[in-house]
C-alpha angles and dihedrals in degrees: 000000000000120000117239094226113181095350092086091060097050096093090058094051093058094080107059089150088066092056091048091050093048091050091051091050092051091049092049091054090062094050121113131194118256109264117241112231125214123231090255092053092049091050091050090051091050093049092048092048093050093046091049089049094052097040096038092228123162115252140192109234119198114192139167121242130163095339095315133105106221126190122201135167124230150118125278112237105171137008124194110182094179094049091044095232143102137189124224134178113233113234096217104046098016091229126150111244124192115207140169118250089226090066093059118104102172141358122195134169115254 
C-alpha cells in the first residue's frame, strides 16, 4: 500500500483567499481607535521631546500606527514643531525613523 503523502492536503490549499481573509479578520480584532490627546498631554509630550533632544536621554515612545499602539525606545535627534515631525534613532537597530508628532501618544524617559 502506497501512502498518499501531500496529495491529501491539496484540496485545502486551493483557497488561499480564505486564509488571507481570516488573517485580516484576526488582525482587525486587535485594532484600537487612536486616542485623542488633551492640550495638556500634547504640551507635556513637547516638553519631554525637547528635553530629551537637548540632554540626549533615552526615551520610550508610544505611537499609533495602523490600529496598534506601539512602544519603542530610542534617542530623539530632531524635532520640527511647525512641520509636525520628529526624527529618532531606534535603540535596537540604530536606524533613523521619521515620524509625525500627531502619531505620538506618550513619551517617557527610560
